[in-house]
C-alpha positions as CSV (number, residue, x, y, z in Angstrom):
1,M,-20.9,30.1,29.9
2,E,-22.6,29.0,33.1
3,R,-24.1,26.1,31.1
4,D,-20.7,25.1,29.8
5,D,-19.2,25.2,33.2
6,A,-22.1,23.1,34.7
7,H,-21.6,20.5,31.9
8,L,-17.9,20.3,32.6
9,L,-18.5,19.9,36.3
10,D,-21.0,17.1,35.6
11,R,-18.6,15.4,33.3
12,R,-15.9,15.5,35.9
13,R,-18.2,14.1,38.5
14,L,-19.2,11.2,36.2
15,T,-15.5,10.5,35.4
16,A,-14.6,10.4,39.1
17,K,-17.5,8.1,39.8
18,R,-16.3,5.9,36.9
19,D,-12.8,5.7,38.5
20,R,-14.4,4.7,41.8
21,A,-16.3,2.0,40.0
22,E,-13.2,0.6,38.4
23,A,-11.5,0.6,41.8
24,L,-14.4,-1.5,43.1
25,G,-13.8,-4.0,40.4
26,E,-10.1,-4.1,41.0
27,A,-10.8,-4.7,44.7
28,G,-12.7,-7.9,44.0
29,R,-16.3,-6.4,43.8
30,P,-17.1,-6.8,40.1
31,R,-20.9,-6.9,40.6
32,E,-20.8,-3.6,42.4
33,A,-18.6,-2.1,39.7
34,R,-21.0,-3.3,37.1
35,R,-24.0,-1.9,38.8
36,V,-22.5,1.5,39.0
37,L,-21.2,1.5,35.4
38,V,-24.7,0.6,34.0
39,G,-26.0,3.9,35.3
40,L,-22.8,5.8,34.2
41,L,-23.1,4.5,30.7
42,A,-26.6,5.7,30.4
43,A,-25.6,9.1,31.7
44,F,-22.6,9.5,29.4
45,E,-24.6,8.4,26.3
46,R,-27.4,10.8,27.3
47,G,-25.1,13.7,27.6
48,L,-22.4,13.0,25.0
49,G,-23.8,10.4,22.7
50,P,-23.0,6.7,22.3
51,D,-20.0,7.4,19.9
52,H,-18.2,9.8,22.3
53,P,-14.8,8.5,23.6
54,E,-16.0,8.7,27.2
55,S,-19.1,6.6,26.4
56,L,-17.0,4.0,24.6
57,L,-14.5,3.9,27.5
58,T,-17.4,3.4,29.9
59,R,-18.9,0.7,27.8
60,G,-15.6,-1.2,27.7
61,L,-15.3,-1.1,31.5
62,L,-18.9,-2.2,31.8
63,A,-18.2,-5.1,29.5
64,R,-15.1,-6.2,31.4
65,W,-16.7,-6.1,34.8
66,T,-19.8,-7.9,33.5
67,G,-17.6,-10.7,32.5
68,E,-15.7,-10.7,35.7
69,A,-19.0,-10.8,37.6
70,G,-19.7,-14.2,36.0
71,E,-21.7,-13.2,33.0
72,P,-19.5,-14.1,30.0
73,R,-22.3,-14.1,27.5
74,A,-23.4,-10.6,28.5
75,A,-19.8,-9.5,28.4
76,A,-19.3,-10.9,24.9
77,A,-22.5,-9.1,23.8
78,E,-21.2,-5.8,25.2
79,F,-17.8,-6.2,23.6
80,R,-19.5,-7.1,20.3
81,D,-21.2,-3.7,20.4
82,L,-18.0,-2.0,21.4
83,V,-16.1,-3.6,18.5
84,R,-18.9,-2.4,16.1
85,L,-18.8,1.1,17.5
86,R,-15.0,1.3,17.6
87,G,-14.7,-0.1,14.1
88,R,-17.2,2.4,12.7
89,M,-15.4,5.3,14.3
90,L,-11.8,4.2,13.9
91,G,-11.8,1.2,11.5
92,M,-11.6,-2.5,12.3
93,S,-7.7,-2.4,12.0
94,H,-7.1,0.4,14.5
95,P,-5.1,-0.6,17.5
96,V,-7.9,0.4,19.9
97,T,-10.4,-1.7,18.0
98,L,-8.0,-4.6,18.0
99,E,-7.9,-4.5,21.7
100,A,-11.6,-4.8,21.9
101,R,-11.6,-7.6,19.4
102,H,-9.1,-9.5,21.6
103,A,-11.4,-9.1,24.6
104,L,-14.4,-10.2,22.5
105,A,-12.6,-13.4,21.6
106,H,-11.8,-14.0,25.2
107,W,-15.3,-13.7,26.5
108,T,-16.7,-15.6,23.5
109,A,-14.5,-18.5,24.6
110,E,-15.7,-18.1,28.2
111,S,-19.3,-18.3,26.9
112,G,-18.6,-21.8,25.7
113,C,-18.0,-20.9,22.0
114,G,-14.5,-22.3,21.7
115,A,-14.4,-22.8,18.0
116,T,-15.8,-19.4,17.3
117,A,-13.2,-17.9,19.6
118,L,-10.3,-19.7,17.9
119,G,-11.5,-18.3,14.5
120,M,-11.6,-14.8,16.0
121,L,-8.0,-15.1,17.3
122,E,-6.7,-16.5,14.1
123,E,-8.2,-13.6,12.1
124,L,-7.0,-11.1,14.8
125,L,-3.5,-12.4,14.7
126,A,-3.3,-12.0,10.9
127,V,-4.5,-8.4,11.3
128,R,-2.1,-7.6,14.1
129,L,0.8,-9.1,12.1
130,R,0.0,-6.9,9.2
131,V,-0.8,-3.7,11.1
132,L,1.6,-3.9,14.1
133,G,4.3,-6.4,13.1
134,A,5.4,-9.7,14.6
135,D,7.2,-8.3,17.6
136,H,4.5,-5.9,18.8
137,P,3.3,-6.7,22.3
138,G,-0.3,-6.9,21.2
139,T,0.6,-9.4,18.4
140,L,2.5,-11.5,20.9
141,A,-0.5,-11.3,23.3
142,T,-2.8,-12.6,20.6
143,E,-0.3,-15.3,19.5
144,H,0.0,-16.5,23.1
145,E,-3.7,-16.6,23.6
146,L,-4.3,-18.5,20.3
147,A,-1.6,-21.0,21.3
148,R,-3.2,-21.4,24.7
149,H,-6.6,-22.2,23.2
150,I,-5.2,-24.5,20.6
151,G,-3.6,-26.5,23.4
152,G,-6.9,-26.5,25.3
153,A,-8.6,-27.8,22.1
154,G,-6.5,-30.9,22.0
155,E,-3.4,-29.8,20.0
156,P,-0.7,-29.3,22.7
157,A,2.2,-30.1,20.4
158,T,1.1,-27.4,17.9
159,A,0.5,-25.0,20.8
160,A,4.0,-25.7,22.2
161,R,5.6,-24.8,18.9
162,L,3.8,-21.5,18.8
163,L,4.6,-20.8,22.4
164,G,8.2,-21.5,21.9
165,D,8.3,-18.6,19.4
166,V,6.4,-16.3,21.7
167,C,8.8,-17.1,24.5
168,A,11.8,-16.4,22.4
169,A,10.4,-13.1,21.2
170,R,9.3,-12.0,24.7
171,T,12.6,-12.9,26.2
172,R,14.4,-11.0,23.5
173,L,12.1,-7.9,23.9
174,L,11.2,-7.9,27.6
175,G,13.8,-10.0,29.3
176,G,13.6,-13.6,30.7
177,D,12.1,-12.5,34.1
178,H,9.3,-10.2,32.8
179,P,5.8,-11.4,33.9
180,H,4.7,-11.8,30.2
181,T,7.7,-14.0,29.5
182,L,7.0,-16.1,32.5
183,D,3.4,-16.5,31.5
184,S,4.4,-17.8,28.2
185,R,7.2,-20.0,29.6
186,Q,4.7,-21.7,32.0
187,E,2.1,-22.2,29.3
188,L,4.8,-23.6,27.1
189,A,5.7,-26.1,30.0
190,R,2.2,-27.1,30.4
191,C,1.6,-27.7,26.7
192,T,5.0,-29.5,26.3
193,G,4.0,-31.8,29.1
194,A,0.6,-32.5,27.7
195,A,2.2,-33.3,24.3
196,G,4.2,-36.0,26.0
197,D,7.6,-34.5,26.8
198,P,7.6,-34.2,30.6
199,G,11.4,-33.9,30.6
200,R,11.0,-30.3,29.2
201,R,8.1,-29.5,31.3
202,G,9.8,-29.7,34.8
203,P,12.6,-27.2,34.4
204,A,10.6,-24.6,32.6
205,G,7.6,-24.9,34.9
206,G,9.8,-24.9,38.0
207,A,11.7,-21.7,36.8
208,A,8.4,-20.0,36.1
209,R,6.9,-20.9,39.4
210,A,9.9,-19.9,41.3
211,A,10.3,-16.5,39.5
212,A,6.5,-15.9,39.9
213,R,6.8,-16.5,43.7
214,G,9.7,-14.1,43.8
215,A,7.7,-11.4,42.0
216,G,4.7,-11.9,44.2
217,R,2.5,-13.2,41.3
218,P,0.2,-16.1,41.1
219,A,2.2,-19.2,39.9
220,S,-0.4,-20.1,37.4
221,G,1.1,-18.4,34.4
222,H,-2.2,-16.6,34.0
223,S,-3.1,-12.9,34.3
224,P,-4.9,-12.2,37.5
225,G,-7.8,-10.4,35.8
226,L,-8.4,-13.0,33.2
227,P,-10.3,-16.2,34.2
228,R,-8.7,-19.2,32.6
229,T,-10.8,-20.5,29.7
230,G,-11.7,-24.1,30.2
231,R,-14.7,-24.4,27.8
232,L,-13.0,-24.5,24.5
233,G,-14.4,-27.4,22.4
234,A,-12.1,-29.5,20.2
235,R,-11.7,-28.3,16.7
236,G,-10.0,-29.7,13.6
237,G,-6.9,-28.0,12.3
238,A,-3.7,-30.0,12.9
239,G,-2.1,-27.7,10.4
240,R,-2.2,-24.8,12.8
241,G,1.2,-23.1,13.0
242,G,2.0,-24.0,9.4
243,P,3.3,-21.5,6.9
244,D,-0.2,-20.8,5.5
245,T,-1.5,-19.7,8.9
246,A,-1.3,-16.4,10.8
247,A,0.8,-18.1,13.5
248,G,3.1,-19.6,10.8
249,A,3.5,-16.1,9.3
250,A,4.4,-14.8,12.8
251,A,7.2,-17.4,13.0
252,A,8.4,-16.7,9.5
253,A,8.5,-12.9,10.2
254,R,10.8,-13.6,13.2
255,G,13.0,-15.8,11.1
256,G,11.5,-19.1,12.2
257,A,12.5,-18.6,15.9
258,G,9.8,-21.0,17.0
259,G,12.1,-24.0,16.7
260,R,14.6,-22.7,19.2
261,A,14.4,-23.3,22.9
262,P,13.7,-20.0,24.7
263,P,16.5,-18.7,26.9
264,R,16.2,-19.2,30.5
265,P,15.1,-16.4,32.8
266,G,18.1,-14.3,33.6
267,D,20.2,-15.5,30.6
268,R,22.7,-12.8,30.0
269,R,22.7,-13.6,26.3
270,A,19.1,-12.4,26.1
271,P,19.3,-8.7,25.2
272,R,17.0,-6.4,27.2
273,P,16.1,-3.3,25.1
274,H,14.4,-0.4,26.6
275,V,10.7,-0.9,27.2
276,P,8.6,2.3,27.5
277,R,7.5,2.8,31.1
278,G,4.1,1.5,31.8
279,T,4.0,-0.9,28.9
280,A,3.1,-4.4,29.8
281,R,1.0,-7.5,29.2
282,G,0.3,-7.4,25.5
283,G,0.9,-3.8,24.6
284,L,-1.6,-2.1,26.8
285,R,-0.7,-0.1,29.8
286,T,-0.3,-1.2,33.4
287,R,-1.7,2.1,34.4
288,P,-5.0,3.3,33.0
289,V,-4.5,5.5,29.9
290,R,-7.8,7.2,28.8
291,G,-9.2,6.2,25.5
292,A,-6.6,3.8,24.2
293,V,-6.6,1.4,27.0
294,R,-9.8,1.4,28.9
295,T,-11.7,-0.4,26.3
296,G,-12.4,-3.1,28.8
297,A,-9.7,-5.4,27.6
298,R,-7.4,-5.2,30.5
299,E,-4.4,-6.5,29.0
300,P,-3.3,-5.5,31.4
301,L,-6.2,-4.0,31.7
302,R,-6.3,-7.6,31.2
303,P,-7.4,-10.0,28.7
304,Q,-4.3,-9.6,26.7
305,R,-1.1,-11.1,27.9
């Protein structure tokens, strides 16, 4: 009994230390957070094993703050291990594994492997459509990220078509002034302008920036915890968004909404159904939830949006 009590106390101590490490990262000190988490991961794996949920949770946080500390290749390697472990324990299509796969794609792109990341996101979107459905926040987050990277790879018109669908879905599900909707609207404005339609860019971008200022958010349309990927290489695929692609399947599942202009923020015609408290940015939680969320993909835990 005494041994069990000591083990429980030690586990609580490690958990509290991990929470403090995460707070360091959120306070803008990712290198310090990473340094603490390296030791914590070793302690959790030594005491509980590498497959234990506490060990996996810690590995995910280590991966995230490694990337935020400016080491995207190391972060991608950590998330690759996390995907392998999560997939073995839960299956590659389990929602928690899918979160880790999204983060892996993000840090793969940050490492300069843009074409590889695009392939990952295309595959991930197909799985999320099948498992979660077209309107699930995680599916919309991956569709948004895929469209953003397609635009960055030189196909802004295709990206704009996909983002129009995401904007319409997010407005319908979350409301026109929700941070995720604003993210997608501003990215849509950017891609529309890059595609040669500045007339549409101005109003959408201005509305997004004004609403962002009012909400106290950065006016970049980008999640604070997710560095913007600027290293995606050009890749062929002018047919992205067509009916034979995952993005095309998402549009078809929503009745082809991608061709409609998204409602403006505050449009009373856009219904605002109840969204569970704490749900935000791509289906994760805005507050830490043990196990399911802290996989290192801070979707809000943040690389999903």
